[in-house]
N, C-alpha and C positions, 0 to 999 in steps of 0.2 A: 626653652625646653628642647631637649635632644629629640631627634627624629627616632621613630620606632616603626617597626614593620607591623602592619595591621592585617595583611593578607598574603598568603602564599599558597599556590596550588599547582596541581599537575593533572594531566589527563592521560590515561592509558590507552594504548591501541592494541587490539587483539586480532591476530591472524593465526590460523591453525594449519590449513592446507594451502600451499602456495600454488601459483598458476601452472606449475609443472607437475603437480600432484604430490609433491613432497610434503610431509606433515610432521608435526611435533606430537609424538605418541602420548606424552604425559598430559597434553591439553585436550585430547580427544574426549568429548563428553560420553558419559556412560549411558549408551543407548543400545537397545537390542538390534539385531540384524534387521528385523522387520521395521523398526523405527528409522534406521539408517536408510533403508530402501524407500520408506514412505517419503522421506525428504526428496529423494530423486523423483519419485512419482509425482509429487506436487509440482516440482519445478518443470518437469516435462509436460504436465497438463497445462501449466501456465504458458509455456512456450508455444505449444501446439494450438491452444484456443486463441492465443494472441495472433498467430499467423493466419488462422481462419478468419478472425475479425478483420485483418488487413485485406484479405481476399474479398470478403463480403463488401467492404467499403469500396474497393475498386470496381466491384460489379454493380454498385449502386443499391445494394440490399440493406446496408445500414448507412448511417450518416458519418460525419467526421469522427475519427477514432484516435485515441491516444495510446500508443503502444507501451507495454511494460517490459519489452524485450531487454534483457540485461539485468533486470532487477528481481529476477525470480528467486535468487538465494535470500535476498532480504525478506521477502514476504513469506517464503516457505519456512525459513528458520524461526521466524516469529510465530507463525501459525501453530506450530507443534507445541508451543508453550501456553496457548490460550485455553481457557475453560469455557464451557457453556455458560452464558450469562454475562461474560465480559462484553464491554461496549466498544464499538469502533466508530471513530469519526474520520472517515477517509477523505482524501482528495480524489481527483478523477483518475489517478493512475494506480489505485489500489484494488483493481478488479481481481488480481490474483489471490489476495488474502480473503477477499469477499467470497470467492469460489471455495476457498479452503475451509471456511467456517460454515458452509452449507447453503449458500445462496445459489440457486440453479443458474446454469450458464445461460439459459434462454432469457432469464431476467436481466442479466448483465448485457447481453446483446440487444435486448429490447430497449434498455436505457440509452444505448448508443444509437439506436434507431430513432430516438426522440420520443419514445413511448414511456411516459412516466409511470405506467403500471409496472414497469421493470423494477421500480424502487419500492414496490409493496412487498415486503419480506414476510416470511412465515413467522408466526408467533414463536418467541424464544430466541430469535436471531436479533440481537441488539446491535444493529448497524444503522447509522444515519445514512441518508442518501449522499452520494459523493458530492463534495462541495466544489463549485467552480470558482468562486472568488478566492484568490490566492491567500492562504493562511487562515481564513476565518474559522475553519474547522478546529483549529487548535484551541480557540476560546471555548468552543462547545465541549471539547474533551476535558478542559479544565473544569467547566461547570458540572459536567457529569461526575468527574472525579471528586469534586467537593461534595456533591450530593451523596455519593457512595460513602465518603468519610463520615458525614453527618449522621447517616443512617446505620453506621457500623456494619456495612456490607463487606463481604469477602471479595466481591468482584472488583475489577479494575477497568479503567477507561484507557483507550489508546488513541492518541491524536497523531495523525500522519501529516507529513509535509516534505517538500523537497528543499533543496538549498535556496531556491527563490523565495519560499515562504518565510525563511528566517530573516529575510531583508524587509519584511513587513512589520509594522508596529504591533500587529496582532500577536506575533510570535513572542515578543517581549512582555506584552500584557498578560498573555497566557502563562508564561513561565513565572512571572512575578506573583500573580494570584495563586497559582498552584503551590508555590513555595510558602507564601504567607499563610494560606489556609490548609496546607497539608493535603492537597488533592491526591487521590489514588489514581494518578495519571502517568502513563508512559508516553513521553514524546519521542516518536519514532521518525527520525529524519533521514530520508534517503537522499544523500548528496550525490546526485547523478551528474554533477559537473556543470550543468547548464540550467539557467532560468530562461526557457525558450532558447534564445540565441546568445544570451549573456553568460560568459564563462564565470566560474566560481571566483577566480582571482580578481575579477572586476566588480564583484558584488560586495566583497568584504576584505579588510586588511588582516583579518584574523587567520591564523594557520589552520584552525579547525572550527567547526560549529560546536563540537562538544565542549570546548572551553568556555563558551558563552554561558553555559548553565552554571558555572562556578560563581558568576556574578549574583546569582539568585540562591546561593548556598544549596545547590542541587547536585546530587551525584550524577555523573555522566561517564560515558566511555565512547571511544571511536573504534569501529570495527571494520575489517575488510568486508564490505558488503557483497563481494563476489565469492566469499567463502561461507557456504551455508552452515558449516559446523561452528564457525566463529560466531555467526549471527545467532544460531540456536543457543550457544553457551552464554553469550552476552545477554540475550533476551531472557533466558531462564534466571540468571543472577538478578537482573533488573526487576523482573516480575515477582520473584520470591521476596525481594527487598520491599517492593511496594505493598504486597499482601501483608507482610509482617509488620512493617513500620508505618504504614499509611502516610508515605511521603512520595513525592514525584521523582522521576528519574528520566534522563535523556540519553538516547542512543543515536549516534551518528553513524550511518552505514555509508561508507565511501564506495560508490558504485559508478555505473556509467549507463546512460540512456543510449542504447545501441541503434535506435530508430529515430525518425523525425519526432519533433515535439508532438505534433499531431499529423494527420494525413493532409493537412493544408500547409505543411511546412516542407522545406527542403534543407536538411541539415548539412548537405555538402557545400552550401553557400558560406558557412561559417566554421566548418571543421575540416582540418587537413586529412588527407589520405593516410598520412603517417600516424596521426592521433587515433584514427579509427582502427587501423591495423594493430596498434599497441594494445587497445582494449579488447579487440577480437581475440587476441591470444590469452586474455584473462576471462573468457566466457565462463560464467559460473557453472553452467551445466557440464561443459567439457572438463572443467577442473574437478568437479565432484565425481564425474564418471571415472576419471583416472584413479581416484581414491577408492571407490567401490570395487573397481576391477582388481586393484592390488590386494584388496581384502577378500576377494573371492565371492563378493555379494552380488555382483552384476556380471553377466556375460552376454554374448551376442544374441543367443536364443531368448533369454529373459527380456532383453531390451526390445527385441522384435515383437514379442508377445504383448508387452506393455504398450508399445506404440500402436499396435493394432486395436487394443481395447480402448485406448484414449480416442483414437480416430473414430471408432464406432460411436462412442459416447458423444463426441462433438457433433457428429452428423445427426444423431437423434435429437440433440438440443436445438440444432438449427431448424429441424423439421417442426418441432414444437413452436419455435419462434415464428415461423412463416405460416403456421396454421392458426395463429392467434386471431380472434375476431378483431376487427378494427375498433379502436376506442370510440366512445360516444363523443360527438362534438361538444356537448354540454359539459364534459369533463374540464374544459378549459376554464370555466367560471365556477363550477361547483365546489372546488376545493381551494378557493382563495380566501373567503371569509366565512365565519360561522353563520353570520346573517348577511345575506346578499344585499348590497345597496341597490337603490332603484335602477341605476344605469346598467348594472350587471344583470338585474332581472330582465330588463328590456333586451339585452344581448342574448340572454338565455332563451327567451321567447322566440327571438329571431332565428337562433340556431335550431330550435325544435321544429319550427316551420320549414326551414331549409332541409332538414333531415327527412321530414315527412314528405315533402314535395319531390325531393331529388334522390332520396335513398342514401 
């Protein structure tokens, strides 16, 4: 028998505003000036609270911290497309979008301080606690998306991951199940070029992460993750598709982690000065600032006022954080099992006595 072609596919890449601020007018999403400014506000909030977190960690006021610097456009562009009730399954670098959907900043800081009460979110905020095991949250997002499909819900689930997560088996299992069962799930992959210290080119021989979705008959797109308008537009198209078709979708945001993996890392040991400078020129905030300025939406006075407002908000949230009462020692065992086994009951009694005797 003759050979025949059984599969052929391609993946699109979207960029609207380049790093010098030039843009394709016909691709600009139809957004009001207020919404265009909101994207900048979200990105600036993320950048400023991220810098505050780094300062707090260096002062010993929170524990190890994973910076999101450089990935603000990814999380802001997506955030503006989410509706109340949508579910998030984040990794540990999604605190930007967690803030954007209404999680108080002091909760986020508390979590990085090692206080699990930071992951107690208000009713109506459907966000799982950030996942530390690499890639496991993608399976959770698939399961939630399947449940939403079975219950005929309008909401969607978003599973987050970095390029490193796509090297895990959980990534492929999540995509396979999502495709087979029609999960209402968006896989939002922020390819920040490094899995800790391992560069993307050494993780996979594929030219993109987006093309991997094709193996599961799943729609996908690659987007310039430092272009907030491109991320917004791609996210809107993907989410509209998921809501209408009840099928999964994958977005690969090509971006760059501008800081260390965490505060226990030194990225200068494995990244060259030239590489860092290349990406600094592509800073998502500076890029979008050029666009807004050219449109007359942003000026120096407006930016100064916004910066002042954000700084005040951050300091108020830090004050709330540092005035929180200490957690009860018994919390360590109270939320492990629904019915405590005998050995945890003994530990609980010991902790109660210690607290009573030592305060």
